[in-house]
MDAnalysis code that builds the backbone (N, CA, C; Angstrom):
import MDAnalysis as mda
import numpy as np

u = mda.Universe.empty(342, n_residues=114, atom_resindex=np.repeat(np.arange(114), 3), trajectory=True)
u.add_TopologyAttr("name", ["N", "CA", "C"] * 114)
u.add_TopologyAttr("resid", np.arange(1, 115))
u.add_TopologyAttr("resname", ["MET", "ASN", "GLN", "ARG", "VAL", "PRO", "ALA", "ASN", "LEU", "LYS", "ALA", "GLY", "GLY", "LYS", "LYS", "LEU", "TRP", "LYS", "ALA", "ILE", "THR", "ASP", "ASP", "PHE", "GLU", "LEU", "GLY", "GLU", "HIS", "GLU", "LEU", "SER", "VAL", "LEU", "LEU", "GLU", "ALA", "SER", "ARG", "THR", "VAL", "ASP", "ALA", "LEU", "GLU", "ALA", "LEU", "GLU", "LYS", "ILE", "VAL", "ARG", "SER", "ASP", "GLY", "VAL", "THR", "THR", "VAL", "SER", "PRO", "GLN", "GLY", "VAL", "LYS", "ALA", "HIS", "PRO", "ALA", "LEU", "VAL", "GLU", "ALA", "ARG", "GLN", "GLN", "ARG", "VAL", "THR", "LEU", "ALA", "LYS", "LEU", "VAL", "ALA", "SER", "LEU", "ARG", "ILE", "PRO", "LEU", "GLU", "ASP", "GLU", "GLN", "GLU", "ALA", "ASP", "ARG", "THR", "PRO", "GLN", "LYS", "ARG", "SER", "GLY", "VAL", "ARG", "ALA", "LEU", "SER", "ALA", "VAL", "ARG"])
u.atoms.positions = np.array([
    [-40.886, -13.506, 10.878],
    [-41.876, -14.797, 10.302],
    [-40.922, -15.488, 9.272],
    [-40.642, -16.720, 9.543],
    [-39.698, -17.387, 8.543],
    [-40.690, -18.346, 7.761],
    [-40.785, -17.850, 6.537],
    [-41.724, -18.513, 5.321],
    [-40.585, -19.861, 5.037],
    [-41.272, -20.916, 4.827],
    [-40.527, -21.900, 4.155],
    [-39.982, -21.592, 2.866],
    [-38.841, -21.839, 2.395],
    [-38.101, -21.566, 1.140],
    [-38.838, -22.531, -0.074],
    [-39.545, -21.735, -1.080],
    [-39.852, -22.625, -2.208],
    [-39.072, -23.587, -2.794],
    [-39.403, -24.793, -3.002],
    [-38.351, -25.870, -3.382],
    [-37.672, -25.725, -4.592],
    [-38.295, -24.957, -5.583],
    [-37.901, -24.997, -6.860],
    [-36.561, -23.756, -6.934],
    [-36.451, -23.214, -5.919],
    [-35.343, -22.042, -6.114],
    [-34.070, -22.622, -5.652],
    [-32.978, -22.027, -6.627],
    [-31.677, -22.463, -6.408],
    [-30.993, -21.739, -5.235],
    [-29.713, -21.793, -5.231],
    [-28.761, -21.064, -4.182],
    [-29.173, -19.788, -4.157],
    [-29.046, -18.877, -5.088],
    [-29.165, -17.483, -5.016],
    [-30.328, -17.104, -4.714],
    [-31.516, -17.686, -5.195],
    [-33.013, -17.527, -4.905],
    [-33.340, -17.714, -3.521],
    [-32.740, -18.882, -3.138],
    [-33.093, -19.358, -1.634],
    [-32.390, -18.156, -0.759],
    [-31.213, -17.774, -0.954],
    [-30.533, -16.812, -0.156],
    [-31.229, -15.607, -0.078],
    [-31.865, -15.115, -1.230],
    [-32.652, -13.912, -1.067],
    [-34.005, -14.149, -0.196],
    [-34.598, -15.121, -0.612],
    [-35.703, -15.380, 0.041],
    [-35.657, -15.351, 1.516],
    [-34.458, -16.174, 1.954],
    [-34.220, -16.270, 3.495],
    [-33.791, -15.019, 4.038],
    [-32.880, -14.281, 3.363],
    [-32.682, -12.890, 3.948],
    [-33.723, -12.058, 4.144],
    [-34.821, -11.934, 3.341],
    [-35.798, -10.962, 3.476],
    [-37.025, -11.811, 4.505],
    [-37.201, -12.899, 4.277],
    [-38.203, -13.584, 5.094],
    [-37.910, -13.665, 6.576],
    [-36.537, -13.670, 6.941],
    [-36.029, -13.867, 8.136],
    [-36.303, -12.655, 9.066],
    [-36.195, -11.458, 8.185],
    [-36.328, -10.194, 8.807],
    [-37.653, -9.500, 8.767],
    [-38.481, -10.013, 7.857],
    [-39.568, -9.126, 7.426],
    [-41.003, -9.918, 7.540],
    [-41.889, -9.571, 7.836],
    [-43.358, -10.365, 7.730],
    [-43.792, -9.913, 6.436],
    [-44.239, -10.765, 5.505],
    [-44.798, -10.359, 4.120],
    [-46.241, -10.837, 4.091],
    [-46.974, -10.161, 3.332],
    [-48.293, -10.573, 3.001],
    [-48.202, -11.538, 1.705],
    [-49.329, -12.013, 1.320],
    [-49.162, -13.082, 0.370],
    [-48.812, -12.510, -0.935],
    [-49.363, -11.241, -1.284],
    [-49.046, -10.532, -2.400],
    [-47.584, -10.203, -2.614],
    [-46.921, -9.861, -1.418],
    [-45.550, -9.513, -1.225],
    [-44.879, -10.872, -1.448],
    [-45.223, -11.876, -0.864],
    [-44.468, -13.382, -1.118],
    [-44.435, -13.770, -2.429],
    [-45.604, -13.269, -3.120],
    [-45.540, -13.542, -4.698],
    [-44.317, -12.729, -5.381],
    [-44.447, -11.346, -5.100],
    [-43.315, -10.610, -5.545],
    [-42.107, -11.384, -5.370],
    [-41.833, -11.575, -4.104],
    [-40.490, -12.097, -3.571],
    [-40.067, -13.246, -4.320],
    [-41.125, -14.289, -4.436],
    [-40.820, -15.399, -5.342],
    [-40.307, -15.134, -6.637],
    [-41.027, -14.114, -7.467],
    [-40.469, -13.585, -8.765],
    [-39.068, -13.182, -8.509],
    [-38.829, -12.241, -7.373],
    [-37.598, -11.707, -7.333],
    [-36.670, -13.127, -7.284],
    [-36.747, -13.961, -6.421],
    [-35.969, -15.042, -6.207],
    [-35.732, -15.811, -7.420],
    [-36.753, -16.113, -8.367],
    [-36.483, -16.797, -9.658],
    [-35.640, -15.781, -10.421],
    [-35.729, -14.585, -10.375],
    [-35.072, -13.825, -11.241],
    [-33.549, -13.824, -10.842],
    [-33.098, -14.003, -9.681],
    [-31.871, -13.920, -9.014],
    [-31.189, -15.341, -9.636],
    [-32.017, -16.409, -9.789],
    [-31.671, -17.738, -9.990],
    [-31.197, -17.627, -11.573],
    [-32.217, -17.004, -12.369],
    [-32.012, -16.896, -13.873],
    [-30.958, -15.910, -14.121],
    [-30.413, -14.826, -13.234],
    [-29.408, -14.054, -13.552],
    [-28.160, -14.982, -13.254],
    [-28.188, -15.814, -12.246],
    [-26.935, -16.667, -12.216],
    [-26.525, -17.554, -13.312],
    [-27.805, -18.131, -13.684],
    [-27.396, -19.066, -14.980],
    [-27.089, -18.218, -16.134],
    [-27.396, -17.031, -16.265],
    [-26.929, -16.076, -17.562],
    [-25.646, -15.800, -17.423],
    [-25.146, -15.529, -15.952],
    [-23.872, -15.077, -15.707],
    [-22.849, -16.214, -15.984],
    [-23.146, -17.356, -15.758],
    [-22.606, -18.793, -16.029],
    [-22.170, -18.742, -17.580],
    [-23.302, -18.772, -18.303],
    [-23.113, -18.735, -19.800],
    [-22.201, -17.541, -20.319],
    [-22.333, -16.515, -19.695],
    [-21.236, -15.293, -20.055],
    [-19.958, -15.639, -19.846],
    [-19.555, -15.952, -18.506],
    [-18.285, -16.491, -17.940],
    [-17.603, -17.176, -18.985],
    [-18.644, -18.435, -19.567],
    [-18.160, -19.486, -20.173],
    [-17.861, -18.961, -21.746],
    [-18.894, -18.143, -22.144],
    [-18.884, -17.899, -23.664],
    [-18.066, -16.544, -23.948],
    [-17.979, -15.731, -23.014],
    [-17.490, -14.367, -22.985],
    [-18.644, -13.285, -23.350],
    [-18.258, -11.965, -23.554],
    [-19.188, -11.010, -23.549],
    [-19.686, -10.662, -24.909],
    [-18.987, -11.090, -25.782],
    [-19.350, -10.999, -27.271],
    [-19.545, -12.290, -27.927],
    [-20.220, -12.044, -29.172],
    [-20.367, -13.317, -29.972],
    [-20.305, -12.511, -31.404],
    [-19.843, -13.552, -32.297],
    [-19.760, -13.045, -33.858],
    [-21.118, -13.496, -34.553],
    [-21.468, -12.555, -35.269],
    [-22.743, -12.947, -35.902],
    [-22.600, -12.598, -37.491],
    [-23.407, -12.737, -38.584],
    [-23.120, -12.479, -39.835],
    [-23.018, -10.753, -39.984],
    [-23.821, -10.215, -38.957],
    [-23.458, -8.625, -39.088],
    [-22.170, -7.999, -38.193],
    [-21.290, -9.052, -37.532],
    [-20.165, -8.574, -37.035],
    [-20.313, -8.937, -35.636],
    [-19.383, -8.506, -34.664],
    [-19.293, -8.627, -33.340],
    [-20.277, -7.933, -32.805],
    [-21.000, -8.610, -31.687],
    [-22.164, -8.011, -30.970],
    [-22.042, -8.492, -29.638],
    [-22.804, -7.907, -28.782],
    [-22.944, -8.301, -27.222],
    [-23.599, -9.746, -27.336],
    [-23.039, -10.572, -26.322],
    [-23.751, -11.948, -26.303],
    [-25.183, -11.700, -25.863],
    [-26.105, -12.510, -26.421],
    [-27.430, -12.654, -26.053],
    [-27.574, -12.764, -24.746],
    [-26.931, -13.680, -23.793],
    [-27.132, -13.988, -22.517],
    [-26.744, -12.738, -21.710],
    [-25.797, -12.005, -22.214],
    [-25.301, -10.541, -21.471],
    [-26.513, -9.490, -21.512],
    [-27.160, -9.626, -22.795],
    [-28.259, -8.633, -23.109],
    [-29.419, -9.024, -22.190],
    [-29.678, -10.295, -22.218],
    [-30.816, -10.689, -21.239],
    [-30.363, -10.510, -19.934],
    [-29.271, -10.778, -19.350],
    [-28.905, -10.371, -17.951],
    [-29.173, -9.032, -17.539],
    [-28.780, -8.127, -18.681],
    [-29.069, -6.712, -18.240],
    [-30.638, -6.611, -17.906],
    [-31.596, -7.110, -18.743],
    [-32.865, -6.894, -18.628],
    [-33.444, -7.484, -17.279],
    [-32.956, -8.570, -16.849],
    [-33.070, -9.287, -15.886],
    [-32.886, -8.598, -14.400],
    [-31.645, -7.701, -14.622],
    [-31.243, -6.934, -13.529],
    [-32.277, -5.748, -13.510],
    [-32.655, -5.299, -14.481],
    [-33.664, -4.198, -14.318],
    [-34.914, -4.766, -13.620],
    [-35.328, -5.964, -14.189],
    [-36.620, -6.626, -13.645],
    [-36.251, -6.943, -11.975],
    [-35.209, -7.252, -11.742],
    [-35.044, -7.553, -10.131],
    [-35.163, -6.336, -9.567],
    [-34.511, -5.308, -9.786],
    [-34.313, -3.939, -9.208],
    [-35.831, -3.483, -8.934],
    [-36.715, -3.540, -9.927],
    [-38.048, -3.157, -9.697],
    [-38.925, -4.149, -8.818],
    [-38.663, -5.460, -8.910],
    [-39.210, -6.111, -8.043],
    [-39.011, -6.096, -6.636],
    [-37.633, -5.856, -6.384],
    [-37.042, -5.739, -5.024],
    [-37.718, -4.238, -4.452],
    [-37.704, -3.312, -5.320],
    [-38.098, -1.924, -5.044],
    [-39.709, -2.047, -4.550],
    [-40.408, -2.767, -5.250],
    [-41.828, -2.976, -5.021],
    [-42.195, -3.377, -3.605],
    [-41.138, -4.306, -3.091],
    [-41.379, -4.677, -1.763],
    [-41.126, -3.727, -0.643],
    [-40.551, -2.444, -0.972],
    [-40.244, -1.437, 0.009],
    [-39.616, -1.844, 1.099],
    [-38.808, -2.675, 1.024],
    [-37.842, -3.092, 2.088],
    [-36.956, -1.787, 2.566],
    [-37.135, -1.609, 3.927],
    [-36.096, -0.281, 4.324],
    [-34.684, -0.614, 4.270],
    [-33.878, 0.335, 3.809],
    [-32.515, 0.035, 3.810],
    [-31.965, -0.158, 5.317],
    [-30.741, -0.671, 5.490],
    [-30.286, -0.858, 6.936],
    [-30.135, 0.446, 7.641],
    [-29.683, 1.588, 6.920],
    [-29.438, 2.785, 7.793],
    [-31.168, 3.439, 8.036],
    [-31.902, 3.068, 7.452],
    [-33.318, 3.604, 7.738],
    [-33.761, 2.815, 8.700],
    [-33.453, 1.474, 8.934],
    [-33.765, 0.637, 10.235],
    [-33.287, 1.309, 11.329],
    [-31.952, 1.457, 11.426],
    [-31.201, 1.796, 12.573],
    [-31.660, 3.296, 12.899],
    [-32.060, 4.175, 11.825],
    [-32.368, 5.483, 12.220],
    [-33.787, 5.704, 12.684],
    [-34.655, 4.499, 12.527],
    [-35.945, 4.408, 12.812],
    [-36.653, 5.321, 12.010],
    [-36.300, 5.385, 10.627],
    [-36.806, 6.325, 9.564],
    [-37.947, 5.433, 8.948],
    [-38.942, 5.894, 8.328],
    [-39.749, 5.199, 7.583],
    [-39.231, 5.369, 6.051],
    [-39.336, 4.221, 5.233],
    [-38.953, 4.373, 3.726],
    [-39.701, 5.349, 2.934],
    [-39.108, 5.750, 1.893],
    [-39.766, 6.812, 0.946],
    [-41.127, 6.206, 0.757],
    [-42.209, 7.125, 0.808],
    [-43.552, 6.681, 0.589],
    [-43.765, 7.030, -0.988],
    [-44.278, 5.988, -1.565],
    [-44.724, 6.281, -3.172],
    [-46.094, 6.169, -3.137],
    [-46.670, 7.142, -4.157],
    [-48.095, 7.150, -4.253],
    [-48.368, 5.937, -5.277],
    [-49.625, 5.850, -5.611],
    [-50.031, 4.670, -6.284],
    [-49.874, 5.013, -7.761],
    [-50.024, 4.228, -8.752],
    [-49.919, 4.485, -10.340],
    [-50.934, 5.346, -10.691],
    [-50.457, 6.338, -11.395],
    [-51.525, 7.502, -11.893],
    [-52.407, 6.916, -12.936],
    [-53.519, 6.964, -13.226],
    [-54.456, 6.441, -14.266],
    [-53.863, 7.045, -15.360],
    [-54.111, 6.031, -16.616],
    [-53.893, 6.607, -17.933],
    [-54.312, 7.997, -18.321],
    [-55.567, 8.465, -17.645],
    [-56.378, 9.371, -18.064],
    [-55.484, 10.662, -17.259],
    [-54.839, 10.378, -16.315],
    [-53.929, 11.547, -15.723],
    [-52.500, 11.816, -16.726],
    [-52.316, 10.999, -17.498],
    [-51.251, 11.414, -18.304],
    [-51.461, 11.854, -19.551],
    [-50.900, 13.245, -19.830],
    [-51.138, 13.783, -21.169],
    [-49.995, 14.356, -21.767],
])
């Protein structure tokens, strides 16, 4: 099922959107997750452009430290990984071997955590 690419996505986000929607049929909730993942890809590209321009470090009154865009990019990568993992898209070798992706149980209730 080929879903229309949302208009506000940039090149990287559009590429991710098309790559997934061209091969998989997603429900509404999954499309929402994919949209956020696509937006995250776009944000990462913008942050990486800043880091390429400014460098990986910056000087502050406390001394040399990691560029804030580099720190934010790291957080965005973590977010992207979680969003994509939540879609549970099978890896290529899993599709070829006709295996099912790893099953995950639901989130435990807080009362179950001790």
